[in-house]
Structure formats: C-alpha cells, structure tokens
MDAnalysis code that builds the backbone (N, CA, C; Angstrom):
import MDAnalysis as mda
import numpy as np

u = mda.Universe.empty(276, n_residues=92, atom_resindex=np.repeat(np.arange(92), 3), trajectory=True)
u.add_TopologyAttr("name", ["N", "CA", "C"] * 92)
u.add_TopologyAttr("resid", np.arange(1, 93))
u.add_TopologyAttr("resname", ["UNK", "UNK", "UNK", "UNK", "UNK", "UNK", "UNK", "UNK", "UNK", "UNK", "UNK", "UNK", "UNK", "UNK", "UNK", "UNK", "UNK", "UNK", "UNK", "UNK", "UNK", "UNK", "UNK", "UNK", "UNK", "UNK", "UNK", "UNK", "UNK", "UNK", "UNK", "UNK", "UNK", "UNK", "UNK", "UNK", "UNK", "UNK", "UNK", "UNK", "UNK", "UNK", "UNK", "UNK", "UNK", "UNK", "UNK", "UNK", "UNK", "UNK", "UNK", "UNK", "UNK", "UNK", "UNK", "UNK", "UNK", "UNK", "UNK", "UNK", "UNK", "UNK", "UNK", "UNK", "UNK", "UNK", "UNK", "UNK", "UNK", "UNK", "UNK", "UNK", "UNK", "UNK", "UNK", "UNK", "UNK", "UNK", "UNK", "UNK", "UNK", "UNK", "UNK", "UNK", "UNK", "UNK", "UNK", "UNK", "UNK", "UNK", "UNK", "UNK"])
u.atoms.positions = np.array([
    [0.841, -1.178, 0.000],
    [0.000, 0.000, 0.000],
    [0.890, 1.248, 0.000],
    [0.642, 2.126, -0.921],
    [1.417, 3.367, -0.994],
    [0.966, 4.325, 0.101],
    [1.903, 5.076, 0.614],
    [1.582, 6.107, 1.590],
    [1.457, 7.429, 0.838],
    [0.232, 7.740, 0.445],
    [-0.004, 8.943, -0.356],
    [0.289, 10.224, 0.424],
    [0.159, 10.174, 1.728],
    [0.500, 11.353, 2.525],
    [1.999, 11.637, 2.415],
    [2.796, 10.594, 2.459],
    [4.253, 10.758, 2.334],
    [4.618, 11.226, 0.926],
    [3.899, 10.754, -0.076],
    [4.162, 11.171, -1.457],
    [4.028, 12.687, -1.577],
    [3.021, 13.235, -0.914],
    [2.803, 14.683, -0.960],
    [3.542, 15.434, 0.140],
    [4.099, 14.699, 1.092],
    [4.849, 15.338, 2.167],
    [3.977, 16.060, 3.172],
    [2.792, 15.496, 3.464],
    [1.871, 16.117, 4.419],
    [1.496, 15.112, 5.504],
    [0.926, 15.627, 6.583],
    [0.423, 14.774, 7.654],
    [-0.949, 14.226, 7.280],
    [-1.333, 13.141, 7.911],
    [-2.610, 12.510, 7.581],
    [-3.816, 13.339, 8.018],
    [-3.616, 14.309, 8.871],
    [-4.724, 15.167, 9.288],
    [-4.695, 16.540, 8.589],
    [-3.963, 16.633, 7.507],
    [-3.836, 17.907, 6.783],
    [-5.173, 18.338, 6.180],
    [-5.397, 19.623, 6.208],
    [-6.618, 20.188, 5.633],
    [-6.524, 20.182, 4.106],
    [-7.658, 20.378, 3.460],
    [-7.713, 20.379, 2.003],
    [-6.816, 21.464, 1.407],
    [-6.733, 22.607, 2.068],
    [-5.881, 23.692, 1.568],
    [-4.404, 23.289, 1.595],
    [-3.989, 22.590, 2.650],
    [-2.608, 22.112, 2.739],
    [-2.348, 21.033, 1.697],
    [-3.345, 20.211, 1.447],
    [-3.253, 19.169, 0.428],
    [-3.043, 19.789, -0.958],
    [-3.834, 20.794, -1.272],
    [-3.711, 21.473, -2.569],
    [-2.345, 22.143, -2.718],
    [-1.908, 22.795, -1.666],
    [-0.616, 23.473, -1.702],
    [0.530, 22.479, -1.909],
    [0.493, 21.372, -1.182],
    [1.535, 20.345, -1.317],
    [1.499, 19.735, -2.716],
    [0.295, 19.528, -3.242],
    [0.163, 18.972, -4.590],
    [0.796, 19.906, -5.623],
    [0.462, 21.174, -5.550],
    [1.018, 22.132, -6.516],
    [2.549, 22.162, -6.467],
    [3.078, 22.144, -5.260],
    [4.532, 22.181, -5.085],
    [5.188, 20.930, -5.677],
    [4.663, 19.753, -5.331],
    [5.243, 18.494, -5.815],
    [5.028, 18.323, -7.320],
    [3.865, 18.702, -7.813],
    [3.594, 18.576, -9.248],
    [4.532, 19.473, -10.046],
    [4.785, 20.666, -9.544],
    [5.714, 21.574, -10.203],
    [7.136, 21.022, -10.158],
    [7.489, 20.430, -9.035],
    [8.835, 19.880, -8.861],
    [9.102, 18.708, -9.810],
    [8.099, 17.849, -10.017],
    [8.315, 16.638, -10.806],
    [7.710, 16.690, -12.206],
    [7.192, 17.837, -12.616],
    [6.609, 17.925, -13.962],
    [7.692, 17.628, -14.996],
    [7.417, 16.705, -15.909],
    [8.437, 16.307, -16.904],
    [8.980, 17.454, -17.751],
    [8.204, 18.497, -17.940],
    [8.692, 19.643, -18.708],
    [9.723, 20.469, -17.927],
    [9.695, 20.360, -16.610],
    [10.604, 21.140, -15.768],
    [11.726, 20.308, -15.157],
    [11.536, 18.994, -15.107],
    [12.493, 18.128, -14.450],
    [12.977, 17.087, -15.451],
    [14.249, 17.085, -15.757],
    [14.812, 16.180, -16.764],
    [15.185, 14.812, -16.194],
    [14.983, 14.622, -14.922],
    [15.310, 13.343, -14.284],
    [14.511, 12.204, -14.926],
    [15.121, 11.040, -15.100],
    [14.415, 9.917, -15.724],
    [13.219, 9.415, -14.913],
    [13.234, 9.637, -13.595],
    [12.103, 9.174, -12.794],
    [11.034, 10.252, -12.583],
    [11.204, 11.428, -13.161],
    [10.258, 12.533, -12.990],
    [8.847, 12.183, -13.477],
    [8.666, 11.582, -14.661],
    [7.296, 11.261, -15.089],
    [6.578, 10.309, -14.132],
    [7.286, 9.306, -13.635],
    [6.680, 8.354, -12.702],
    [6.326, 9.043, -11.385],
    [7.221, 9.888, -10.895],
    [6.948, 10.619, -9.647],
    [5.788, 11.598, -9.833],
    [5.720, 12.230, -11.010],
    [4.625, 13.150, -11.307],
    [3.290, 12.398, -11.283],
    [3.240, 11.215, -11.906],
    [2.011, 10.413, -11.912],
    [1.637, 9.978, -10.495],
    [2.633, 9.653, -9.702],
    [2.388, 9.247, -8.316],
    [1.794, 10.409, -7.508],
    [2.306, 11.606, -7.723],
    [1.785, 12.795, -7.047],
    [0.344, 13.051, -7.483],
    [0.075, 12.911, -8.779],
    [-1.279, 13.102, -9.291],
    [-2.241, 12.070, -8.699],
    [-1.794, 10.829, -8.641],
    [-2.606, 9.748, -8.076],
    [-2.920, 10.025, -6.601],
    [-1.934, 10.474, -5.862],
    [-2.125, 10.793, -4.444],
    [-3.136, 11.919, -4.276],
    [-3.012, 12.951, -5.077],
    [-3.942, 14.077, -4.971],
    [-5.358, 13.665, -5.356],
    [-5.494, 12.901, -6.424],
    [-6.823, 12.458, -6.855],
    [-7.532, 11.687, -5.747],
    [-6.807, 10.820, -5.069],
    [-7.420, 10.022, -4.014],
    [-7.703, 10.859, -2.769],
    [-6.731, 11.631, -2.325],
    [-6.884, 12.358, -1.068],
    [-7.804, 13.574, -1.165],
    [-8.004, 14.107, -2.342],
    [-8.891, 15.270, -2.477],
    [-10.363, 14.868, -2.508],
    [-10.649, 13.594, -2.747],
    [-12.016, 13.080, -2.717],
    [-12.308, 12.612, -1.291],
    [-13.282, 13.241, -0.633],
    [-13.554, 12.973, 0.775],
    [-13.873, 11.502, 1.046],
    [-14.714, 10.902, 0.238],
    [-15.111, 9.504, 0.445],
    [-13.919, 8.571, 0.238],
    [-13.181, 8.785, -0.849],
    [-12.015, 7.944, -1.117],
    [-10.968, 8.108, -0.025],
    [-10.822, 9.324, 0.471],
    [-9.838, 9.575, 1.529],
    [-10.211, 8.835, 2.811],
    [-11.496, 8.843, 3.167],
    [-11.938, 8.123, 4.362],
    [-11.699, 6.624, 4.218],
    [-12.002, 6.081, 3.038],
    [-11.766, 4.656, 2.793],
    [-10.272, 4.335, 2.853],
    [-9.460, 5.194, 2.270],
    [-8.014, 5.001, 2.281],
    [-7.482, 5.044, 3.720],
    [-7.945, 6.017, 4.496],
    [-7.494, 6.141, 5.884],
    [-7.878, 4.904, 6.700],
    [-9.079, 4.393, 6.477],
    [-9.520, 3.196, 7.191],
    [-8.670, 1.991, 6.785],
    [-8.413, 1.854, 5.507],
    [-7.580, 0.756, 5.011],
    [-6.153, 0.889, 5.538],
    [-5.674, 2.095, 5.601],
    [-4.330, 2.373, 6.114],
    [-4.227, 2.002, 7.588],
    [-5.263, 2.344, 8.336],
    [-5.297, 2.014, 9.760],
    [-5.312, 0.495, 9.954],
    [-6.119, -0.203, 9.174],
    [-6.192, -1.663, 9.265],
    [-4.869, -2.309, 8.885],
    [-4.191, -1.760, 7.903],
    [-2.915, -2.320, 7.467],
    [-1.885, -2.282, 8.584],
    [-1.912, -1.220, 9.352],
    [-0.981, -1.121, 10.474],
    [-1.261, -2.195, 11.520],
    [-2.536, -2.570, 11.662],
    [-2.893, -3.569, 12.653],
    [-2.741, -4.992, 12.134],
    [-3.065, -5.200, 10.867],
    [-3.084, -6.547, 10.324],
    [-1.738, -7.011, 9.800],
    [-0.895, -6.103, 9.355],
    [0.408, -6.482, 8.822],
    [1.461, -5.502, 9.342],
    [1.736, -5.551, 10.632],
    [2.596, -4.527, 11.228],
    [4.036, -4.533, 10.724],
    [4.580, -5.701, 10.420],
    [5.969, -5.748, 9.975],
    [6.133, -5.056, 8.619],
    [5.265, -5.382, 7.676],
    [5.330, -4.749, 6.351],
    [5.058, -3.253, 6.454],
    [4.084, -2.875, 7.274],
    [3.756, -1.459, 7.446],
    [4.916, -0.697, 8.070],
    [5.536, -1.285, 9.083],
    [6.674, -0.632, 9.733],
    [7.834, -0.462, 8.763],
    [8.076, -1.499, 7.949],
    [9.155, -1.419, 6.960],
    [8.894, -0.297, 5.958],
    [7.654, -0.189, 5.511],
    [7.306, 0.852, 4.537],
    [7.419, 2.246, 5.168],
    [6.977, 2.378, 6.393],
    [7.057, 3.666, 7.083],
    [8.514, 4.097, 7.242],
    [9.380, 3.182, 7.667],
    [10.789, 3.508, 7.850],
    [11.473, 3.817, 6.524],
    [11.122, 3.072, 5.480],
    [11.702, 3.337, 4.162],
    [11.327, 4.737, 3.699],
    [10.056, 5.084, 3.853],
    [9.588, 6.416, 3.471],
    [10.301, 7.484, 4.293],
    [10.427, 7.253, 5.587],
    [11.088, 8.212, 6.471],
    [12.550, 8.416, 6.072],
    [13.252, 7.324, 5.872],
    [14.673, 7.406, 5.498],
    [14.835, 8.124, 4.163],
    [13.966, 7.823, 3.209],
    [14.043, 8.494, 1.905],
    [13.811, 9.990, 2.036],
    [12.881, 10.401, 2.898],
    [12.617, 11.821, 3.103],
    [13.806, 12.500, 3.781],
    [14.438, 11.810, 4.729],
    [15.585, 12.371, 5.441],
    [16.770, 12.545, 4.487],
    [16.947, 11.596, 3.576],
    [18.092, 11.633, 2.671],
    [17.902, 12.579, 1.489],
    [16.711, 13.102, 1.289],
    [16.489, 14.004, 0.139],
    [17.162, 15.315, 0.317],
])
C-alpha cells in the first residue's frame, strides 16, 4: 500500500488547503517539462494519483480506514514501509 501522505509530504490530518498546496509544489517539482530526471514522469504520476485520491472525501476516508487496518493486520510490512519512506525523506 502506498503512503499517499508521504508522497505529498503532508500529515494525515492535513486540511484540504494544505493538500492542494503540497500537490502544486510536488507537481511543479516533478513535472516532466521542468524536471529532466528519468524518474520525474513516474513521480509526477504518483503525485497526481495521491492528490486524486486524497482530495475526494469519500475515497480519503476509505483510504485512511484501510491504512489504519494495514498497520494492525500487517505490522511488519507497514513498519518497513514507514521507515523506508522516512529514510528516503531524510536523505532528500
């Protein structure tokens, strides 16, 4: 399960305005026309996917519930993903 909050660099309790702001910043950063990096198109699509899901209230609630269950049902995999995301953010 992808951590869409980490993709956008926001907390899970972020307001819609913070979500939009983070989306604009990340989309601008990874837009293929502005970023020549080979992984920019994939990162741009990931940012778009995260925004599409989190900006829809119903989808966001379902995602949050699924995310909460994942932490309880598969803690080792969830912990590994959380630490990987954290380390990647620290190293950026």
